[in-house]
C-alpha positions, 0 to 999 in steps of 0.5 A, spaced: 092 082 480 087 082 486 080 084 483 076 089 486 071 083 488 076 080 492 078 086 496 071 087 498 071 080 500 077 081 504 074 088 507 067 084 509 071 078 513 075 083 516 069 087 519 065 081 520 061 082 527 062 089 527 055 091 527 053 086 532 059 089 536 056 095 536 049 093 538 051 088 543 056 092 547 054 095 553 051 102 550 051 109 553 052 106 561 055 113 563 063 112 565 064 117 571 071 118 569 069 122 563 068 130 563 061 132 561 057 138 558 051 141 561 047 137 558 050 131 560 054 129 553 061 127 554 066 133 553 071 130 548 075 137 548 076 137 555 083 137 557 087 130 557 087 127 564 094 125 567 097 120 571 103 121 575 104 128 571 104 124 565 098 124 560 093 118 561 092 114 555 087 110 558 080 109 554 077 105 548 079 108 542 078 107 534 082 110 529 079 115 524 076 112 518 078 114 511 074 118 507 070 115 501 074 119 496 080 116 498 078 109 497 075 111 490 081 114 488 085 107 489 080 102 488 075 106 483 069 110 483 063 107 486 067 102 490 064 104 497 057 103 494 059 096 493 062 095 500 057 098 505 062 097 511 068 101 508 067 107 513 069 102 518 076 101 516 082 105 515 086 105 508 092 103 511 089 096 513 088 095 506 095 097 504 100 100 508 103 104 503 096 107 501 098 113 497 105 111 494 106 108 487 107 101 487 114 102 484 116 107 489 114 102 495 121 100 499 121 093 498 127 088 498 127 083 493 125 077 498 119 082 500 117 083 493 117 076 492 113 074 498 108 080 497 107 077 490 105 071 493 100 074 498 097 078 493 095 072 489 093 068 494 089 072 499 085 066 502 092 065 506 091 072 510 092 070 517 086 074 520 082 070 515 083 064 519 082 067 526 090 068 527 092 075 530 092 081 525 098 084 529 100 091 528 098 096 525 091 092 524 090 090 531 089 098 532 086 100 526 080 095 525 075 095 531 076 099 537 082 097 542 082 099 550 088 102 553 089 101 561 095 105 563 098 104 570 105 106 572 109 100 571 105 097 565 100 099 559 096 094 557 092 094 550 086 089 549 083 089 542 076 086 539 080 082 534 083 075 535 090 078 538 093 077 544 093 082 550 099 087 549 103 088 555 108 094 554 113 094 560 114 101 563 119 099 569 125 101 565 127 094 562 131 094 556 128 090 550 130 083 550 137 081 546 135 074 543 127 074 543 123 068 541 118 071 536 111 071 537 105 074 534 105 081 538 112 081 540 116 084 546 114 091 548 117 097 552 115 104 553 117 111 555 115 118 555 118 123 551 115 129 554 108 128 553 108 123 548 108 116 550 113 112 545 112 104 545 118 100 542 116 093 539 121 087 537 121 080 537 115 079 532 114 073 528 114 073 520 107 070 520 103 076 520 101 081 514 102 088 515 096 089 511 090 085 507 094 086 500 100 082 503 106 086 505 110 082 509 114 083 516 120 079 518 123 077 525 127 083 524 122 088 524 122 094 529 116 098 530 115 104 534 109 107 536 108 114 538 101 116 542 100 124 543 093 125 547 091 132 544 085 132 549 080 128 552 077 125 546 083 125 541 089 122 540 095 122 535 098 116 533 104 115 528 107 108 527 114 107 524 116 100 521 124 099 521 125 092 517 132 092 514 131 085 511 124 086 507 125 094 506 130 098 504 128 104 509 124 105 515 117 108 513 111 111 517 104 111 517 100 116 521 092 116 524 088 120 529 084 116 534 078 118 537 075 116 544 069 112 544 065 114 550 060 110 555 061 103 551 065 097 553 070 092 550 067 085 548 070 079 546 069 077 539 069 070 535 071 072 528 068 065 525 061 066 528 056 067 522 062 068 517 060 066 510 065 070 506 071 066 506 069 061 501 068 066 496 075 069 496 078 068 489 072 067 485 
């Protein structure tokens, strides 16, 4: 069973550099594209911008953080007091099935066996070795930047993940893709909702820090709906019949981070936590 101290260490490593990111970023340089109130502050409740008649989902985004009470209900009272950076992370990054009883998780027998191994060997977590976190981790730890054009949407993250290329030119998903960390993505519009389908993922990434696996059969569907200038809803559905008995979804809100710019990260820079895993 994973101990509370191991969970704390995992969070610490996942957040390594978060504070230096905040201090080192190009802070408070006004972006001319952001609407502002009379006092010059970003107006995040202004109408969502549009591009060619559709919402423009471009911007620097961050997933909503999980309230302290939810962490304490799962990991014990006082957990957030032991790990000061908990407010910088979303619960599904720790456990994709957060809020679901363990016996109700839809794991196939093979996935249950892999999960048990991962859960007992957290030092194998790929993200700890500067390997990509994949989806949903890439969207829920630090900020990520979306660049929207008519034929392609690109997502850049502050994690070790490669850029995501989401093609909007009508091409179908590949029939026999060579599995990669980020997979192959195509997008389309369902009304004002931006829908992304991704397949061709390898089985090396974990869905969360607890160790839920993904297979090469995984099909991920993301649905983005920009409510106004500063807020966007995100629903991610996972369909992996090899490892899971049914599709399952997670939902989160995204908040625009104005007047700040994305920087790269080196996850091993000044990292001192990994050596303590399992102790």
